[in-house]
N, C-alpha and C positions, 0 to 999 in steps of 0.2 A: 073371797071367804073372809068374814069379819074377824074370826079368831084363827090365826095361822097355827099350824101344827108346831109344837115346841121343837126347837133345834136340838135341845138336850135329850129329847125323847126318841131321836132317830136311833135305829138299831144297826149296829155294825157300821159298814161303809166308812172305815177310819180314814182312808185316803181322800175321799170326797169331803168329809167334814174338815179335815186338816187343810186342804187346798182352799176351801171357802173361807176358813178362819184366817189363814195367812193373807189372803187378799183383803179381808176386812181390816187387818192390822196395817197392811201396806198396800193401798190401791196401786202404787207404782209398779207392783209386780206384773200387772198387765192383764188381770182377769184369769178366768179358768174356763176351759172347754171340757164338758162332761159328756163322755161317750158311753153308751150302754144300751142294752136291750130295753124293750118297753116294760113298764111296771116296776122300775127299780128306784122310784122316789126321787128322780132327778129334779123334777119341778118342785116337789114338796120341800126338799132340802134348800133350794134357792129361796123360796118364799119364806121359809123359816129363818134363814139368815138375816133377811131384811129387818126382822123384829129385834135383832140383837144390836144393830148399828146405833151408835150414840145419836141423840137428837142434834140438830144443827140450828144455829142462829142465822136468820136471813133478814135482809132489808125489807121492811113492810112494803107490800105492793110491787116488789120486783118480780117480774115473771121469769127471771133467769136464776133465782136463788142465790143472789150475791151475799157473801159474808160481810156483815157490817164492820167487822174488824179489819177486813182486807178486801174491799169491794173491787170488782173488775172495772178498771179505768175505761174500758171500751164497751161496757155494757150498753146495749141499745136502750135500756130504760134509765140509764144514768145521764149525767153524773149524780151520785147519791150524796145527800147531805150527811156529813160525818157526825153531826150532833144528834141525829135521830137514833133512838135505841132500837136494837133488833128484836125480833120475835122468834121464839123457839118453836120448832115443829119437828116431827119425825123425819128421818131421811126417807126420800121417796123410793119406792120400788116400782119401776116402769117396765112394762112388758111390750116388746116389739112384735106385732103379729106378722106371720109369714107373708101375708098379702099386702103389707103396708107399702105406700107409695114413697117416692123420694121426698116429696113435700111434707108428708106426714112425719118422716124421720127428722129432717133437718129444719123444717119450717118453710114458710112460703112468703114471698113478697106479693102484695096485691098490685099486680102490674097495671090493672085497669085504673086504679086510683093514682098510681105513680105517673102514668101518662096523662090522664085527664085532669088531675088536680095538682100534680107536682109534689105529692107527699110520699114519704117513704114509710109505708105501712107494712109492718112485719108481724106475722103470726108465728109464735114459737112452735117448734116441733118436739118430738119425744126426747131428743138429745138435750134440749134446754130443761125439760122437766126432770131428767135423770141426773142433772148436775148435783154433785155431792151426795149421790145416792147409788142405787143399783139399776143397771140396765140389763134386763133379762131377755134373751132371744131364744125361745124354744124352737127346735127344729132349724137351727141356724144353717144347716147344710142345704135346706130347701129355699133359703132366702136368695133372691137375685144377687148375682155377683157384684153388681155396681152398688147395691145397698150395703153389702158386707164390706166393700172397700171404703165406703163413706163412714160407717160407724167405727171401723178399725182405725182409720185415719184420725177421726176425732178422739178416739181413746188414746192414740199415741201422742197427739199434739196437745190434748187438753183443751181444745177449742173447736168450734164448728164454724165453717164459712159458707155463706149462702150468697150466690151471685146470680143475678138475672139481668141481662142486657145492660151491664155497666153499673148497676146499683148493687152495692155490697153491704152485707151485715156480718159481723163477727161477734160471737159470744163465747164465754167459757163453757166447757163441757167436760168436766172431770168426774168420772163415775167408775164404779166397779162393774166391769163387763163380764157377764156369765152367759155362756152359750151351752145348750144341750142338743144332743143329736143321737139318732139311732143309726149306726153305720150301715145297717141293711138298706137304708133308704138313700144311700149315696154319701160320698166323701167330699170334704172340702179340698180345694186345691192346696198343694204344699205351701204356696206363697201365703195363703190365708191362714193355714194352720200355724205358720211361724209367728203370726201376729198375736196369737193368744199366749199369755205368759205361761200358764200351766195347763196340763191336761190330766184327766183322770178316767180310767176305765172302770165302769161299775157293772156288776152282775148280781142277780138275785142269789141269796145264800142257798146252798144245797143241804144245810144242816137243819134237821127237823126241829130242834129246840128253838133255833133262831127264827125259823119261819112261823112257828107257833106264837112266839112273842110278837112278831110283826102283826099278825092277824089280831091278837088279843088287844094290842095297843090301838090299832086302827079302829077296831069296833068300838072300843071305849071312847075314842075321840069323836067318832061319828055320832055316838049316842048323846054325848054331852061335851061339846067343844070347850065351853067356858070352864066347866068343872075339871076336865082333863088338863087344860092349860094351867089351872090354879094349882094342881098337884105338882107341876113341874116349875112353878114360878121361882122357887129358890135357886134351882139349877140354872134357869135362864138368867137370873140376876147375877149369879156368879160368873157366867160367861160374859155378860155385858161389862162387868167390872174388870175382868181380865183383859178383854179387848181394849178397853180404854187405857189400862195400865201399860199394855204392850205398845200402844201408840205413843204414849209419853216416853217410854224407854227407848224406842226405836232410834232416835237421833244419836243416842249415846253408845250404841252397839259398835264395837270395833271389828272391822273386817280386815284381819291382818294379811301380810304378804303371803304367809304360808297357805291360808285359805284361798287366796286369789290364785296362787300357783296350782292348787288342786283343782280349782274350777277351770282354769285354762287347760290343764293337762287332760281333764275329763272331756271337755268339748273337742279337743284335738284328737283324742283317742277314738271318739265315736264319729269323727269326720262330719261334724255338724257345720253346715254352711253359714257363713256370716258371723257377726259378733253379737247378734241379739241374744243368743243362748247364754253367752258368758255374762251379759248384763243381767238377764233375768235370773240366772242362778245366783249371782251375787246379791241381788235384792231379796230373793227368796230365802237364802241362807241367813241373811241379816234379820229378816222378819221371823224366821224360825227361832233364832236366838232370843229375840225380844219376847216371843210367845212363851218361851221356856224361862223367862225372867232372868236372862243372862245378858251380860254386856260384851261377851266374847263369842265369836263364831267358832264352833268346833267342827271336827271332821264329820261327825254324825249329821250336822246341819247341811254340810256340803253334799253328803250322800243322799239325804232326803230331797234336797233341792234338785239333784240330778234326776232322781226317779220321777219327779213331777214336771220338770222343765224340758227334758230331752226326748222322751219317746216319740212325740208327734213331730219333732224336727228331723228325725232320721228317715222319714218316709219320703222317697223321691218319686214314686209312682203309686197308683192305687193298689198294686198287687204286693207291695211290701208289707209285711206283717208289723204292726206296731209293737213297741216294747223295748226293753233294755236288758242286755246281758249283765246280770248282777255280779257274776263272778268276775267278768272283765272290769266292771266298775270298781269292785273292791281292790282288784289288783292294781288298777290305775291310781286309785287314791293312796294305796300303800306305797307305791313307787314314788309318787309326788311328795308324800310326807317324808319318806326316808331319804330321798335324794336332795330335797330342796327345803327341808326344815318346815314341814307343814305344821298345822295346829297341834298342840301338845295333848289335846283331849283331856283336860282335868276332869275330875269327877263332876258330873252335871249338878248344878245347884238349882233350887227352885222347883216349881211344880212339874209334873209329867207333861211333855209337850202335846199329848193327845187329849187333855181335858183339864177342867178347873180343879179337879180333886185327884186323889190317888187312882181312881178308876176311870178317868177320862170324862168326856162330856156327859155320860150317863149318870154321873154322881154316885157311883157304887152299884148301879143297877146291872143286870146281867148283860153280856154281849149280845148284840142284836143286829138284825138287818134293817135297812131303812124301809119305812112303810111306803107303799106306792099306790097310785090311782089305778085300781084294778090289777094289782100285782098278782101275776099268776105264777111267776118263777119257773115255768116249764122251759126246758131247753128248746132251742130252735130246732124244729123238725128237720133232720137232714134229708135232703132230697137230691136225687140225681136226675137222670133221664128215665124214660119209660123202661119197664122191665118185661117186655113181651117175649114170650118163649118160642117164637117162630123159628123154624129150622134155618140154619145158615145157608146162604145161597151156594149151591154147588157142593153141599156136604150131606149127601144122602137124602132119603125120602122123609116123609112126615115122622117126626120123632127121632130121626137119625142125625147124628152129628151134633156138635155143640151149638147151643142157641146163641151164644155171645162169646166174645173174647175179652180178656182183662183190659181195663182202660189203658190207652197209650198216653205217654207223657207228651204235653205240647212242646213243639219246637220253640226256640227263642223268638220273642216278638220282634217286629221290625216296623219301621215307619211306612205307612201305606199311602197310596195315592189318595187325594181328596175325593170324596163322593159328596154330592149335594142333591137336594130335591129341586127340580126345576120350578120356575115361577117365582112369585113374590108372596111370602107368607106373613102371618101376623101372630106367630106363636111365641113361646117362652124365649127369653133372652138366651143366647148361646153363641156358637161360633161355626155353625155348619152352613146353613142355607140363607139366601137373601130374604130379608123381611123388613116390614115397617116396624120400627122400634122407637123407644123413648130416647135412645142414645144412638149416635152415628152421624153420618154426613147428612146435611140438609139437602133434600131433593125437590122441595116445593113448598107450597103453603095452601091452607084451606081455612074456612071459617071454623072457629072452635066449636066443638061439641062438648058442652059442660064447661067446667072452669078452664080458663086459659093457663097453660103451664109453660109452653115454650113459644115466646113471641117471635114471629118473623117480621123484623123491623122494616125491611125494605118493602115487603108486600103490604104492611099496614100503612106506611106512608103513601104508597101508590094508590091504595084504596081511598085514603082521605083527601088526597091532593085535589081532585076535580071539584070538590064541594066547598072549598075555602071561601070563595066569594059569597055564596049564598048563606054561609055560616057567619058572615060578617067580618071575616079576616081579610084585611087589606095590606097590613104590614108584615114584617118578618114573623116567623113562628108558624105553628100548625095547630089547628083545632081538630082533635081526635075524639071520635065518639065510639061507643061500644060496638056499633055495627062495622066499624073500620078495622077492628082488631083481627089479625090473622095468626093462626097457629102454624108453627113450623112442622113440616112433614119430614121425618128423618128415616134414613134407611141404614140398617145394620145387619146383624146376623142373628139367626134363631137356632135353638136346639131342636132336634127332631126325635122321633121315636124310631130307633133302629131295631128292627125285628130280624133276628138271625133264625133262619130255618135250615137246620143241619141234617144232612143225610148220615145216619149212623148204622146203615145196613151192612150186610156181609160184603157187598161189593166195595165198600170203603174200608174194609177191616185190615188190609195190609198194614203192618206196624209202622213202617217208615212213612207210608202214605197218610195214615191217620194222624201221625205226629205232625206232619206238615200242614194238614187241614186244621188241626187244633191251633197250631202256631199262627196260621192266617187269621182265624177267628179271634184269637187272643190279641193280635195286632190291631184288628178292627175294634175290639173292645177298648183298648188303650186309646185309640183315636177318638172313640165316642166319649170317653172320660174327658179328654182334653177339649172336646167341643161342647161339653155340657149337655149331652143327649140322655134321654131315657133309653134303656135297652131291654129287650126280651129275647127269650131263647125257646124255639120249638124244635124238637127232635123227632125223627120218624125212623122206625125200624120194625121188623117183625110183622105185626098185624095192625099197627096203628101209629098214631102220632101223639106226643105228649107236650104239654106246656111245661118245660123244665124250669123256666124262670119267668114268672109273670112280669110285665113291664115295670121297671123300677129305675131309680137313679143310681143304684149301687152296681157299678160295673165289676167290682171285685166279687160280688155274689155271682155274677155271670161267669167269671173266671173260675170260681170254685166249682160251679156246676159242670163246666167244661172239662175240668181236670178228671172228674170221675165218670165221664160219659163212656159207657160201654158200647161195643159194636157187635153186629151179628144179625142174622135173620134176613128176611126178604126186604124189598124196597117199596113200601107203600107211599109212593111219591104223591099221589092224589090226596091221601089222608093228610100229609104234611102241609100241602098247599091249602086245603080246606080249613085245617086248624089255624093256619096263619090268617086266612080271610076272616074267621070268626074272632080271633084275638084283635085284629085291627078294627073290626066293626064295633066291638065293645069299647075299645080305647077311644074310638072316634066319638062315642057318646059321652065318655068320661072327660075327655080333654079335646074338644073339637078344634081348637086352634093349633094343636101340635101335629104337624104333618109327618106321615110315616115314610120310612125308607126300608124296603124289604131287601134283605141280603140272603139269597138262596145259595147254599154251599152243597154241591152235589156233582156226581158224574153224569146225571141225566137219565140213568136207568130207572125203569119202573117195572116191578115184577109182582107186587102185592095186590091182591084183590082180583075182581072180574074185569077183563079187558083193561089191564092196568095202563097201557100207553094211551088209549083213547080217553080214559077217565082222567088221567093226569093232564091231558091237553085241555079238556073241558074246564078243569079246576084252574088251570093257568089263565084261560080266557076270562073266567069269572073275576080273577084278581085284576086282570088288565082292564076290564069294564069298570071296576071301581076306581080307576085312575090312581093306582098305587105306584109310585116310583120304585123300580126294582133293579137289582144287579144280580146276575147269576155268576157265581164263582165256579168255574169249570175245574173239577178235581180229577178229570180223566188223565191218565198217564200211560206211558209206554209208546213204542214206535208206531202202533196201529191205533188210531183213535176213531171212534164212531161219530163224533160230533153231535151226540144226543143233547148235551147241555146247550149248545148253540140253537138247536131246534126249539128247545123249551124256552129259551130266551125270546125267540121270535113270537111264541104264543103269549108270553107275558108282556111283550112290548118293552123288553129290558135289554141291557147290555150284557154280553157274555165276556168274561175275562178269565184268563188262566191264573193259577196261583203265582206264576212268575210275573205276570203283568200287574198284579196287585201291589207289588213293591213300588215305593216312591221313586226309585232310581230307574224305572223303566220309561220307555218313550211314550207309551200310550197315555193320552189325556182323557182320563175317565170322566171328568166333569163334563167335558164337551160331549162325550159319547152318551152319557145319561140324558143330557138335555136334548140331544138329537133324537134319541129313542122315544122320549116323551112327546 
């Protein structure tokens, strides 16, 4: 978009605007992760910020954006002549697409030229282009883990390292890192969350006046982007001036011992792991003081820094709710101030920290919500499992007895035995099943298909060696041609689609029993999160089956659906299996490389529909014919067991395990059983 939406025209979203501005003042804060529902202007705000950053001076012709006043001594395009004047250009705004490769991110060495010609030719990646600017990663939670590791390491060290077969390139890579994500599509691992300096939760406003203002401004911008931007030019310039002034003031801000003790007490009170939170809070509080045109950090700066820097660091598993107890925060700050001589909080001087004028970044305009791309603002439709009104098994005739029971609370999750899909896949990177991947141990070599990325040196030498005499080589050395090059074949782990098919009928409705079943599924969901799987949830009860959770990377959404899952009615087992078959068929078309693992949680009974047992057996054989790896979790309990789940597992070609055998501390080796059954 040639004319970005003005940052000062954003409506509301004060936390988002403040977090972005603080990082613009002090990139050392470590970037910001923006979490929120779709249509809340996350991308719009980030693109708008890039237009506010001061222009940068660069060395002419340097592909790595070196500062002529302080050039990178190890720049691949250097050394630079200090007598050459720099040129001024805007700070770059670089977007990293979800499907980017490692070479696109960090750059690539031309291995063919390095071997054949002996030259070290390097093509810079997006990290080099983002140096001294903004690197924006939309849907960062969908990015491959190894790419997230690479860009976060570069952000932390301020440099990027590229190594290929002993040839190394290093260049500076200091940038403002901004990631956006929709939590419904999956979470980042806690280790990666911790690497973002700040986090902000955003949501569409529910106030009518603010929503009207959002639509009014967005329509005006779409009709005449240049004219709309011109009307906000004065506010934009005021923000640019204030950012530049805060940057100049930042080195003179005093972070006293009282503020430091408040920061340390807060991190300790909220049991935050490690020391990164303390450092980020200190940098954020200092930047907040500079943004407010002060040279002293106040308690209010420490409080605001905690609200931005701590919530995402308190999540230890995907089922923990993000956020911070503000009453506990205020109590901790007060105790640290009273007992240890915290900051005195003099009356703040200078402008309001939320904007360049008395009314914030809007310059006196009404409070607003941020414009979004297709902002609908509607609440996420709450959904649970199917609500069929069939009679509960054993509870009267048609229409007699309750159709369902209130949802049972899940038991505490536990570590489960590992389950894997047999064979060797080529799916998305993960931690469950064996697969050919870009990373992992080298298992062989092949001729490259497309650009060579991972050279297998021994295989290349072996391919070239027999032809040295006819190529004129008689002395030491080796003549290597393009046809000799061999690509390394690596084996690692992939993520799978784990589809849970849960029996919610009346035969499963005993409170203690259903609680144990939900605890088992919750444990498997946690395992799927740790192994980077997609998950889906099909439930069956009453007269049919429902897709309670379409396949997604958000396992906490699966946990939320599970918590409200009601039980009751007959057992349409065949309907559940057929619905699972249809879901897997559609997902195979959408994502053919991701292999599925079906986890059927049932006691094996079938009572719904015509000839329920025979129909269920036919549905099971249909799934077996499609070669879906399956596990049946047998939920039957009591001294007398019918073994129906075991019979069903035979029809599916699956392994049947009891709830007790699902725990990691049992003797049963489920991985071997699954492979043997397949």
